[in-house]
LUMKELO-404457 format. One record per residue (C-alpha): y, x negated, z. Coordinates in nm, 4 decimals. Each point is the difference from the previous one (the first is absolute). Layout:
N
+----------+----------+----------+
|       yy |       xx |       zz |
+----------+----------+----------+
|        Y |        X |        Z |
...
+----------+----------+----------+
REM end
This chain:
477
+----------+----------+----------+
|       yy |       xx |       zz |
+----------+----------+----------+
|  15.5101 |  -4.2600 |   8.7713 |
|  -0.2262 |   0.3227 |  -0.0126 |
|  -0.2596 |  -0.0374 |   0.2358 |
|  -0.3432 |   0.1921 |  -0.0998 |
|  -0.2595 |   0.0551 |   0.3223 |
|  -0.3478 |   0.0635 |  -0.0878 |
|  -0.1797 |   0.2182 |   0.2833 |
|  -0.3568 |  -0.0619 |   0.1308 |
|  -0.1735 |   0.2822 |   0.2338 |
|  -0.2588 |  -0.0135 |   0.2675 |
|  -0.1274 |   0.3378 |   0.1437 |
|  -0.2723 |   0.0533 |   0.3612 |
|  -0.0352 |   0.2957 |   0.0105 |
|  -0.1503 |   0.0826 |   0.3055 |
|  -0.3285 |   0.2930 |  -0.1698 |
|  -0.0979 |   0.3741 |   0.1971 |
|  -0.3058 |  -0.1157 |   0.1103 |
|  -0.1199 |   0.1104 |   0.2906 |
|  -0.2284 |  -0.3156 |   0.1384 |
|   0.1403 |  -0.3931 |  -0.0316 |
|  -0.0659 |  -0.1468 |  -0.3245 |
|  -0.3152 |  -0.2396 |   0.1509 |
|  -0.0942 |   0.2270 |   0.3689 |
|   0.0086 |   0.3793 |   0.1323 |
|   0.2625 |  -0.0157 |   0.1710 |
|   0.3595 |   0.2925 |  -0.0207 |
|   0.2864 |  -0.1007 |  -0.2580 |
|   0.2036 |   0.2690 |   0.2251 |
|   0.3526 |  -0.1398 |  -0.0205 |
|   0.1815 |   0.0589 |   0.3927 |
|  -0.2578 |  -0.1041 |   0.2608 |
|   0.0077 |  -0.1709 |   0.2761 |
|  -0.0555 |  -0.4211 |  -0.0514 |
|  -0.3169 |  -0.0468 |  -0.0641 |
|  -0.1033 |   0.2762 |   0.0307 |
|  -0.2298 |   0.0048 |  -0.3644 |
|  -0.1584 |  -0.2945 |   0.0411 |
|  -0.3524 |  -0.1782 |   0.0295 |
|  -0.1857 |  -0.3348 |  -0.0694 |
|   0.0431 |   0.0347 |  -0.3861 |
|   0.3062 |   0.0396 |  -0.0356 |
|   0.0582 |  -0.2553 |   0.3119 |
|  -0.1127 |  -0.2788 |  -0.1912 |
|  -0.2901 |  -0.0783 |   0.3008 |
|  -0.2911 |  -0.2293 |  -0.0811 |
|  -0.3066 |   0.1443 |  -0.1734 |
|   0.2062 |   0.3269 |  -0.0938 |
|  -0.1188 |   0.0904 |  -0.4066 |
|   0.2638 |   0.1708 |  -0.1734 |
|  -0.1588 |   0.3313 |  -0.2187 |
|   0.2206 |   0.1264 |  -0.3141 |
|   0.2368 |   0.3356 |   0.0100 |
|  -0.1723 |   0.1935 |  -0.2889 |
|   0.3288 |   0.2311 |   0.0022 |
|   0.2264 |  -0.2525 |  -0.0364 |
|  -0.1992 |  -0.1830 |  -0.2984 |
|   0.0589 |   0.3705 |  -0.1321 |
|   0.3651 |   0.0490 |   0.0376 |
|   0.0153 |  -0.3536 |  -0.2171 |
|  -0.2294 |   0.1060 |  -0.2558 |
|   0.2353 |   0.2765 |  -0.0490 |
|   0.3572 |  -0.1702 |   0.1190 |
|  -0.1257 |  -0.2089 |  -0.3191 |
|  -0.0679 |   0.2467 |  -0.1843 |
|   0.3446 |   0.1515 |   0.0281 |
|   0.1545 |  -0.3224 |  -0.0642 |
|  -0.1480 |  -0.0781 |  -0.3990 |
|  -0.2274 |  -0.3062 |   0.2094 |
|  -0.3233 |  -0.0927 |  -0.1506 |
|  -0.2564 |   0.0179 |   0.2909 |
|  -0.1867 |  -0.3290 |   0.0892 |
|  -0.3675 |   0.2009 |  -0.0516 |
|  -0.0557 |  -0.3722 |   0.2405 |
|   0.2073 |  -0.1179 |   0.3306 |
|  -0.0433 |  -0.1448 |   0.3109 |
|   0.2021 |  -0.1199 |   0.3081 |
|   0.1594 |  -0.2853 |   0.1104 |
|   0.1169 |  -0.1665 |   0.3836 |
|   0.3515 |  -0.0637 |  -0.0465 |
|  -0.0235 |  -0.2872 |   0.2577 |
|   0.4148 |   0.0327 |   0.2511 |
|   0.0528 |  -0.0196 |   0.3460 |
|   0.2067 |   0.2438 |   0.2298 |
|  -0.0171 |   0.2388 |   0.2770 |
|  -0.0071 |   0.3158 |  -0.1651 |
|  -0.4065 |  -0.1449 |  -0.2067 |
|  -0.1567 |  -0.0466 |   0.2161 |
|  -0.3065 |  -0.1711 |  -0.1777 |
|   0.2704 |  -0.2226 |  -0.1135 |
|  -0.1026 |   0.0908 |  -0.3988 |
|   0.0370 |   0.3136 |  -0.1672 |
|  -0.2427 |   0.1620 |  -0.2741 |
|   0.1800 |   0.0598 |  -0.2911 |
|  -0.0457 |  -0.0098 |  -0.3870 |
|   0.1138 |  -0.3521 |  -0.1050 |
|  -0.2703 |  -0.0652 |  -0.3525 |
|  -0.1072 |   0.3221 |  -0.1316 |
|   0.2294 |   0.3187 |   0.1111 |
|  -0.1689 |   0.3755 |  -0.0580 |
|   0.3481 |   0.0307 |  -0.2335 |
|   0.1853 |  -0.2486 |  -0.3310 |
|   0.2840 |   0.0796 |  -0.2795 |
|   0.0822 |   0.3777 |   0.0827 |
|   0.3688 |   0.1080 |  -0.0590 |
|   0.1718 |   0.3289 |   0.1302 |
|   0.2815 |   0.1303 |  -0.1730 |
|   0.3221 |   0.1758 |   0.1548 |
|   0.3943 |   0.1524 |  -0.0898 |
|   0.2877 |  -0.2906 |  -0.0229 |
|   0.2513 |   0.3446 |  -0.0995 |
|  -0.1492 |   0.0794 |  -0.3207 |
|  -0.1739 |  -0.2647 |  -0.1011 |
|  -0.3794 |  -0.0612 |   0.1010 |
|  -0.1474 |  -0.3410 |   0.1333 |
|  -0.2852 |  -0.1199 |   0.0564 |
|  -0.0371 |  -0.2796 |   0.2316 |
|  -0.3552 |  -0.1878 |   0.0362 |
|  -0.2744 |  -0.0550 |   0.3096 |
|  -0.1137 |  -0.2997 |   0.0071 |
|  -0.2652 |   0.0321 |   0.2715 |
|  -0.0879 |   0.3287 |   0.2559 |
|  -0.2721 |  -0.1970 |   0.3146 |
|  -0.1065 |   0.2024 |   0.2315 |
|   0.0357 |  -0.2123 |   0.3600 |
|   0.0565 |   0.0456 |   0.4119 |
|   0.2814 |   0.0395 |   0.1545 |
|   0.1131 |  -0.2110 |   0.3381 |
|   0.1404 |   0.0989 |   0.3336 |
|   0.2882 |   0.0182 |   0.0878 |
|   0.2135 |  -0.1960 |   0.2623 |
|   0.2677 |   0.1904 |   0.2345 |
|   0.2476 |  -0.1649 |   0.1095 |
|   0.1732 |   0.2165 |   0.2272 |
|   0.3695 |  -0.0695 |   0.0813 |
|   0.1172 |  -0.2319 |   0.3018 |
|  -0.3044 |  -0.1926 |   0.0373 |
|  -0.0846 |  -0.3016 |  -0.0333 |
|  -0.4169 |   0.0755 |  -0.1409 |
|  -0.1325 |   0.2199 |  -0.2761 |
|  -0.2578 |   0.2594 |  -0.0052 |
|  -0.3107 |   0.0586 |  -0.2646 |
|  -0.1147 |   0.3250 |  -0.0566 |
|  -0.3214 |  -0.0157 |  -0.1529 |
|   0.0238 |   0.3427 |  -0.1263 |
|   0.0808 |  -0.1031 |  -0.3429 |
|  -0.2298 |  -0.2736 |  -0.1185 |
|  -0.2870 |   0.0712 |  -0.2510 |
|   0.2357 |   0.3150 |  -0.1211 |
|  -0.1342 |   0.0245 |  -0.3582 |
|   0.2654 |  -0.1310 |  -0.2173 |
|   0.1050 |  -0.0309 |  -0.3959 |
|   0.1216 |  -0.2166 |  -0.1538 |
|   0.2101 |   0.0548 |  -0.3544 |
|   0.1458 |  -0.3001 |  -0.1417 |
|   0.2862 |   0.0911 |  -0.2637 |
|   0.0738 |  -0.2434 |  -0.3114 |
|   0.3454 |  -0.1065 |   0.0046 |
|   0.1340 |   0.2770 |  -0.2858 |
|   0.2811 |   0.1471 |   0.1794 |
|   0.3616 |  -0.1350 |   0.0240 |
|   0.2909 |   0.2337 |   0.1757 |
|  -0.0556 |   0.1521 |   0.2963 |
|   0.0199 |   0.3606 |  -0.1943 |
|  -0.4021 |  -0.0697 |  -0.1138 |
|  -0.0656 |  -0.2128 |   0.3432 |
|   0.1348 |   0.3739 |   0.1775 |
|  -0.1679 |   0.2039 |  -0.3219 |
|  -0.3788 |  -0.1942 |   0.0536 |
|   0.0238 |   0.0051 |   0.3975 |
|   0.0124 |   0.4666 |  -0.0217 |
|  -0.2404 |  -0.0350 |  -0.2847 |
|  -0.2613 |  -0.2099 |   0.1372 |
|   0.0015 |   0.2018 |   0.3615 |
|  -0.0035 |   0.3664 |  -0.1889 |
|  -0.3039 |  -0.1096 |  -0.1757 |
|  -0.1747 |  -0.1681 |   0.3185 |
|   0.1502 |   0.2903 |   0.1416 |
|  -0.1328 |   0.2332 |  -0.3048 |
|  -0.4152 |  -0.1138 |   0.0177 |
|  -0.0354 |  -0.0112 |   0.3859 |
|   0.0397 |  -0.3599 |   0.0330 |
|   0.1907 |  -0.0043 |   0.2826 |
|   0.2946 |   0.1480 |   0.1776 |
|   0.2428 |  -0.2226 |  -0.0937 |
|   0.2135 |   0.0130 |   0.3759 |
|   0.2140 |  -0.2822 |  -0.0003 |
|   0.0838 |   0.0501 |   0.3804 |
|  -0.3474 |  -0.0066 |   0.0516 |
|  -0.0401 |  -0.3505 |  -0.2087 |
|  -0.2466 |   0.1896 |  -0.2106 |
|   0.1982 |  -0.1636 |  -0.3514 |
|   0.1609 |  -0.3031 |   0.0315 |
|   0.1462 |  -0.2990 |  -0.2420 |
|   0.0608 |  -0.3354 |  -0.1531 |
|   0.1565 |  -0.0838 |  -0.2765 |
|   0.0322 |  -0.2957 |  -0.1991 |
|   0.3403 |  -0.1217 |  -0.1174 |
|   0.1537 |  -0.2265 |  -0.3195 |
|   0.3634 |  -0.0007 |  -0.1898 |
|   0.0046 |  -0.1668 |  -0.3088 |
|   0.3331 |   0.0589 |  -0.2223 |
|   0.0064 |   0.2866 |  -0.2333 |
|  -0.2397 |  -0.1186 |  -0.3343 |
|  -0.2293 |  -0.2334 |   0.1499 |
|  -0.3682 |  -0.0033 |  -0.0461 |
|  -0.0786 |  -0.2204 |   0.3042 |
|  -0.0824 |   0.0269 |   0.3775 |
|   0.2223 |  -0.0651 |   0.3272 |
|  -0.1324 |  -0.1003 |   0.2355 |
|  -0.1155 |   0.2966 |   0.2209 |
|   0.1034 |   0.1226 |   0.3117 |
|  -0.2433 |   0.1899 |   0.2062 |
|   0.1505 |   0.2647 |   0.2506 |
|  -0.2545 |   0.1288 |   0.2527 |
|   0.1244 |   0.3087 |   0.3369 |
|   0.1135 |   0.2530 |  -0.2500 |
|  -0.1101 |   0.3056 |   0.1949 |
|   0.1839 |   0.2778 |  -0.2091 |
|   0.1812 |   0.0215 |  -0.3531 |
|   0.2988 |  -0.0300 |   0.1240 |
|  -0.0839 |  -0.3101 |   0.1224 |
|  -0.2009 |  -0.1143 |  -0.3284 |
|   0.3853 |   0.0885 |  -0.1716 |
|   0.1944 |  -0.2509 |   0.2336 |
|  -0.1500 |  -0.2309 |  -0.0068 |
|  -0.0174 |  -0.0433 |  -0.3209 |
|   0.3325 |   0.0202 |  -0.0954 |
|   0.0567 |  -0.2109 |   0.2976 |
|  -0.2299 |  -0.2624 |  -0.1537 |
|   0.0869 |   0.0334 |  -0.4079 |
|   0.3778 |  -0.0230 |   0.1867 |
|  -0.1249 |  -0.3884 |   0.1294 |
|  -0.1952 |  -0.1228 |  -0.2442 |
|   0.2602 |   0.1144 |  -0.2761 |
|   0.2716 |  -0.1615 |   0.2411 |
|  -0.2397 |  -0.3339 |  -0.0236 |
|  -0.0622 |   0.0335 |  -0.3435 |
|   0.3989 |   0.0496 |  -0.1038 |
|   0.0084 |  -0.3202 |   0.1934 |
|  -0.2560 |  -0.2119 |  -0.1790 |
|  -0.1257 |  -0.0415 |   0.4154 |
|  -0.4285 |   0.0154 |  -0.0477 |
|  -0.1537 |   0.2914 |   0.1326 |
|  -0.2833 |  -0.0938 |   0.2014 |
|  -0.4055 |   0.2346 |  -0.0543 |
|  -0.0393 |   0.1223 |   0.3552 |
|  -0.0678 |   0.2851 |   0.2582 |
|   0.3047 |   0.2096 |   0.1330 |
|   0.0267 |   0.1874 |   0.2818 |
|   0.2270 |   0.3006 |   0.0726 |
|   0.2086 |   0.0881 |   0.2610 |
|   0.0395 |   0.3880 |  -0.0568 |
|   0.3314 |  -0.0160 |   0.2746 |
|   0.1807 |  -0.3044 |  -0.1403 |
|  -0.0636 |   0.1430 |  -0.4046 |
|  -0.0844 |  -0.3913 |  -0.0527 |
|  -0.3170 |  -0.1777 |  -0.0749 |
|  -0.1281 |  -0.3557 |   0.1600 |
|  -0.2640 |  -0.2160 |  -0.0769 |
|  -0.2905 |  -0.0351 |   0.1189 |
|  -0.2160 |  -0.2201 |  -0.1838 |
|   0.0511 |  -0.2374 |  -0.2601 |
|  -0.3113 |  -0.0715 |  -0.3367 |
|  -0.0400 |  -0.3198 |   0.1635 |
|  -0.0880 |   0.1584 |   0.3430 |
|  -0.2332 |   0.3263 |  -0.1588 |
|  -0.2417 |   0.0550 |   0.1870 |
|  -0.3769 |  -0.1098 |  -0.1442 |
|  -0.2200 |   0.3118 |   0.0596 |
|  -0.3305 |  -0.1561 |  -0.0277 |
|  -0.1302 |   0.2877 |  -0.1908 |
|  -0.3722 |   0.0374 |  -0.0676 |
|  -0.2654 |   0.3138 |  -0.0528 |
|  -0.0419 |   0.2542 |   0.2825 |
|  -0.3676 |  -0.0957 |   0.1188 |
|  -0.0837 |   0.2489 |   0.2075 |
|   0.0597 |   0.2373 |  -0.2865 |
|  -0.2162 |   0.0382 |  -0.2642 |
|   0.2486 |   0.0356 |  -0.3903 |
|  -0.0017 |   0.3313 |  -0.1117 |
|  -0.0613 |   0.1863 |  -0.2761 |
|   0.1823 |   0.2725 |  -0.1510 |
|  -0.1737 |   0.2363 |  -0.3142 |
|   0.1114 |   0.1424 |  -0.2685 |
|  -0.1447 |   0.3649 |   0.1597 |
|   0.2441 |  -0.0180 |   0.3827 |
|   0.2951 |  -0.1190 |  -0.2716 |
|  -0.0919 |   0.2737 |  -0.1544 |
|  -0.0874 |   0.3266 |   0.2690 |
|   0.3223 |  -0.2133 |   0.1746 |
|   0.2625 |   0.0016 |  -0.3372 |
|  -0.0830 |   0.4137 |  -0.0206 |
|   0.1667 |   0.0915 |   0.2946 |
|   0.3351 |  -0.1879 |  -0.0339 |
|   0.2946 |   0.2600 |  -0.0320 |
|   0.2295 |   0.0298 |  -0.1887 |
|   0.2693 |  -0.2579 |   0.0777 |
|   0.4004 |   0.0524 |   0.0054 |
|   0.1215 |  -0.1070 |  -0.3586 |
|  -0.2472 |   0.2203 |  -0.1305 |
|   0.0451 |   0.2930 |   0.2023 |
|   0.4145 |  -0.0998 |   0.0031 |
|  -0.0234 |   0.0809 |  -0.4409 |
|  -0.2694 |   0.2891 |   0.0323 |
|   0.2432 |   0.1671 |   0.2050 |
|   0.2826 |  -0.0863 |  -0.2334 |
|  -0.2199 |   0.1607 |  -0.2722 |
|  -0.1265 |   0.2589 |   0.2033 |
|   0.2592 |   0.2164 |   0.2100 |
|   0.3698 |  -0.1559 |  -0.2083 |
|   0.0229 |  -0.1789 |   0.2817 |
|   0.3398 |  -0.2926 |   0.0159 |
|  -0.1275 |  -0.3548 |   0.0114 |
|   0.1491 |  -0.0242 |   0.3471 |
|  -0.1284 |   0.2936 |   0.1431 |
|  -0.3171 |  -0.0851 |  -0.1220 |
|   0.0244 |  -0.3501 |   0.1376 |
|   0.0664 |   0.2046 |   0.3329 |
|  -0.3060 |   0.1733 |   0.0889 |
|  -0.2210 |  -0.2482 |  -0.1209 |
|   0.1321 |  -0.2089 |   0.1866 |
|  -0.2206 |   0.1399 |   0.2982 |
|  -0.3564 |   0.0677 |  -0.0815 |
|  -0.0498 |   0.2796 |   0.2351 |
|   0.4220 |   0.2086 |  -0.1486 |
|  -0.1414 |  -0.0556 |  -0.3885 |
|  -0.3430 |   0.1693 |   0.1177 |
|   0.2210 |   0.2698 |   0.2099 |
|   0.1856 |   0.0976 |  -0.3165 |
|  -0.2903 |   0.0374 |  -0.2177 |
|  -0.2005 |   0.2290 |   0.2613 |
|   0.3941 |   0.1732 |   0.0344 |
|  -0.0424 |   0.0525 |  -0.4304 |
|  -0.3294 |   0.1123 |  -0.0529 |
|   0.1198 |   0.3085 |   0.2178 |
|   0.3068 |   0.0353 |  -0.0606 |
|   0.0357 |  -0.1442 |  -0.3454 |
|   0.3761 |  -0.0810 |  -0.0031 |
|   0.0314 |  -0.3505 |  -0.0350 |
|   0.4362 |  -0.0421 |   0.0269 |
|   0.0175 |   0.2398 |   0.2301 |
|  -0.3050 |  -0.1496 |   0.2608 |
|   0.1275 |  -0.3241 |  -0.1000 |
|   0.3761 |   0.0650 |   0.1293 |
|  -0.1525 |   0.1247 |   0.3429 |
|  -0.2321 |  -0.2922 |   0.0259 |
|   0.3490 |  -0.2152 |  -0.0270 |
|   0.2547 |   0.1614 |   0.1242 |
|  -0.1070 |   0.2553 |   0.3752 |
|  -0.3779 |  -0.1220 |   0.0636 |
|   0.0942 |  -0.4853 |  -0.0355 |
|   0.2625 |   0.1559 |   0.2339 |
|  -0.2447 |   0.1480 |   0.2451 |
|  -0.2688 |  -0.2442 |  -0.0554 |
|   0.3366 |  -0.3350 |   0.0959 |
|   0.2017 |   0.2408 |   0.3003 |
|  -0.4067 |   0.0182 |   0.2047 |
|  -0.0991 |  -0.3032 |  -0.1139 |
|  -0.3204 |   0.1447 |  -0.1846 |
|  -0.2562 |  -0.0452 |  -0.2734 |
|  -0.0698 |   0.2976 |  -0.1826 |
|  -0.3378 |   0.0125 |   0.1304 |
|   0.0713 |   0.0402 |   0.3700 |
|   0.2493 |   0.2321 |  -0.0644 |
|  -0.0679 |   0.3291 |   0.0629 |
|   0.0666 |   0.1694 |  -0.3838 |
|  -0.2470 |   0.0384 |  -0.2706 |
|   0.0109 |  -0.0106 |  -0.3425 |
|  -0.1160 |   0.3570 |  -0.0188 |
|   0.2512 |   0.1278 |   0.2637 |
|   0.2784 |  -0.2461 |  -0.2188 |
|  -0.1222 |   0.2294 |  -0.3677 |
|   0.0141 |   0.3471 |   0.1621 |
|   0.4020 |  -0.1184 |   0.1288 |
|   0.0669 |  -0.0848 |  -0.2957 |
|  -0.1682 |   0.2973 |  -0.1690 |
|   0.2375 |   0.2281 |   0.2062 |
|   0.2275 |  -0.1970 |  -0.0095 |
|  -0.0635 |   0.0026 |  -0.4608 |
|  -0.0455 |   0.3933 |   0.0879 |
|   0.2924 |   0.1115 |   0.1663 |
|  -0.1602 |   0.0586 |   0.3152 |
|   0.2656 |  -0.2441 |   0.1767 |
|   0.3549 |  -0.1755 |  -0.0508 |
|  -0.0356 |  -0.4134 |  -0.0044 |
|   0.2015 |  -0.0066 |   0.2944 |
|  -0.2651 |   0.2016 |   0.1879 |
|  -0.3310 |  -0.1774 |  -0.1539 |
|   0.1665 |  -0.3662 |   0.1428 |
|   0.0005 |   0.1330 |   0.4052 |
|  -0.3832 |   0.1942 |  -0.0746 |
|  -0.0388 |  -0.3655 |  -0.1948 |
|   0.1050 |  -0.0700 |   0.3597 |
|  -0.1906 |   0.1593 |   0.2177 |
|  -0.3635 |   0.0061 |  -0.1640 |
|   0.0244 |  -0.4041 |   0.0974 |
|   0.0891 |   0.1311 |   0.3898 |
|  -0.2129 |   0.1894 |  -0.0590 |
|  -0.2655 |   0.0104 |  -0.1912 |
|  -0.0026 |   0.3919 |  -0.1339 |
|   0.0212 |   0.1596 |  -0.2548 |
|   0.2596 |   0.0525 |  -0.2616 |
|  -0.0205 |   0.3493 |  -0.0445 |
|  -0.0189 |   0.0892 |   0.3986 |
|   0.2380 |  -0.2625 |   0.0248 |
|   0.2386 |   0.2715 |  -0.2210 |
|  -0.1373 |   0.2906 |   0.1532 |
|   0.1710 |  -0.1147 |   0.3325 |
|   0.2627 |  -0.0987 |  -0.0974 |
|   0.0811 |   0.2764 |  -0.1896 |
|   0.0756 |  -0.2421 |  -0.2334 |
|  -0.1007 |   0.2194 |  -0.3606 |
|   0.2403 |   0.0164 |  -0.2821 |
|   0.1786 |   0.2522 |  -0.0416 |
|   0.0319 |   0.1179 |  -0.3466 |
|   0.0602 |   0.3597 |   0.0194 |
|   0.3308 |   0.0291 |  -0.2512 |
|   0.1343 |   0.3617 |   0.1784 |
|  -0.0114 |  -0.2127 |   0.3463 |
|   0.1572 |  -0.3266 |  -0.1420 |
|   0.2599 |   0.2679 |  -0.2357 |
|   0.0952 |   0.1045 |   0.3968 |
|   0.0139 |  -0.3631 |   0.1459 |
|   0.2087 |  -0.1248 |  -0.3189 |
|   0.2818 |   0.3385 |   0.0494 |
|  -0.0199 |  -0.0977 |   0.3479 |
|   0.0999 |  -0.3754 |  -0.0249 |
|   0.2903 |   0.1201 |  -0.2996 |
|   0.0969 |   0.2183 |   0.1875 |
|   0.0674 |  -0.2285 |   0.3476 |
|   0.1456 |  -0.2888 |  -0.1974 |
|   0.3176 |   0.1320 |  -0.2391 |
|   0.1675 |  -0.3119 |   0.0510 |
|  -0.3402 |  -0.1854 |  -0.2052 |
|  -0.0383 |   0.2869 |  -0.2676 |
|   0.4090 |  -0.1112 |  -0.1155 |
|  -0.1032 |  -0.3776 |   0.0204 |
|  -0.2456 |   0.0412 |  -0.2636 |
|   0.1783 |   0.2116 |  -0.2238 |
|   0.2809 |  -0.2813 |   0.0000 |
|  -0.3360 |  -0.2350 |  -0.1327 |
|  -0.0523 |  -0.1738 |   0.3282 |
|  -0.4329 |  -0.0519 |  -0.0069 |
|  -0.0574 |  -0.0779 |   0.3787 |
|   0.0999 |   0.3366 |   0.0761 |
|  -0.3043 |   0.1285 |  -0.1689 |
|  -0.1818 |  -0.2486 |   0.1603 |
|   0.1310 |   0.1210 |   0.3240 |
|  -0.1158 |   0.3491 |  -0.0490 |
|  -0.2913 |  -0.0605 |  -0.1275 |
|  -0.0369 |  -0.1633 |   0.3993 |
|   0.0922 |   0.3201 |   0.1656 |
|  -0.2388 |   0.2219 |  -0.1808 |
|  -0.3023 |  -0.2593 |   0.0586 |
|   0.2116 |   0.0225 |   0.3483 |
|  -0.0855 |   0.3484 |   0.0566 |
|  -0.3314 |  -0.0488 |  -0.0893 |
|  -0.0984 |  -0.2186 |   0.2356 |
|  -0.0578 |  -0.2360 |  -0.3039 |
|  -0.2491 |   0.2394 |  -0.1624 |
|   0.1879 |   0.0922 |  -0.3289 |
|  -0.1636 |  -0.1015 |  -0.2683 |
|   0.2579 |  -0.1521 |  -0.0935 |
|  -0.0403 |  -0.0309 |  -0.3645 |
|   0.0980 |   0.3886 |  -0.0170 |
|   0.2636 |  -0.0462 |   0.2658 |
|   0.1938 |  -0.2215 |  -0.2254 |
|  -0.0933 |   0.3041 |  -0.3222 |
|   0.0937 |   0.3362 |   0.1975 |
|   0.3069 |  -0.2630 |   0.1378 |
|   0.1336 |  -0.0132 |  -0.3570 |
|  -0.0671 |   0.2813 |  -0.0898 |
|   0.2024 |   0.1813 |   0.3599 |
|   0.3011 |  -0.2276 |  -0.0645 |
|   0.0392 |   0.0796 |  -0.3880 |
|   0.0674 |   0.3906 |   0.1233 |
|   0.2568 |  -0.1474 |   0.2321 |
+----------+----------+----------+
REM end
């Protein structure tokens, strides 16, 4: 029996605001526990929440980027439940009239463009964090995170493979970063997932019982949990055993899930309209103003890079994976209009330097102008490729101008024909066996002689001229 999985995702992303959703407390990550709290986010009696305008603006911008219809009238609701990290015993969310509905995201899976529909996007506040110290028989609560603005993005069950899920998650993450909604650092909890998955016989139309997977804190966890759950449900379906609609928790260490609660045990959150926050009316003018600030999104930029710069699909995909890198590429190409040369250097030596140093391009001392001038020197044969890589390394270290480094290190390329001829003749004279091997048809001996000439020039001789002169001189031998 061939099994088909049906998958939808709920994505929670912390928004890039300076203050919390309903108060002025800081959202800075990594501060000492319970130092970024106030009566509002602590849920003390008599306080009144005030909506963060920037969070609403980011919510609207995200809706536009994900092709959603924006509700001109929206409101907040109370979701009532008790948990130690929720001090006021309810969460302010948008259950009934979310900020956006009926959107979609396009993404590539191999050569095919897929689309996942967005059911709704709604604003809410985050809860605090329970801290479980190893070896202790009690837990602590850190409420710094309580009240941080969250955007929940709920998809339809439109995905049917791990490849689709992985590509969708990456595309959505990139969109959120491109529009400045969130930095999506999963290690800081800025992007979190819950997955809804069911299985059915291939070709069936009816959906199977839905299982909700919680506690997924990385792309890897999402994919592993889904693979496990699809295998578990598929085995039950093949054996003719019932599959129960339930919520399950994923255990990263054991690589398996376990039941949290069944449908019959589902909590009644007793939603009702938030009485302390009036409904929001979102005007057309504000929407148009926010729409005008939308940047070019990743998939569109990738297609443009292929068409405008003649890049391969793989090259364009790597460049647009990080917004900073894609912008850096275009800045360099403006100064040094050699896209093929630029992309080779960015994907090769530059990426290697960043990875080895654990830096982003914005954190490094390299600027687009410095790289462009270095590549111009390479293009004009003023410096060899090898020495140019050494120069790039020094720019990362010191931030010095490439011309100054080249002059200081004596790396300016030797192009004088007479000078190269002398070095070529010296290499031939010192290596008679290599000349004999070349005459016998051994091609590697020719490369050896080129290396000897480059050694004599301390890597500064123009390789093209060395080859040309060496061929001429060997013809005389």
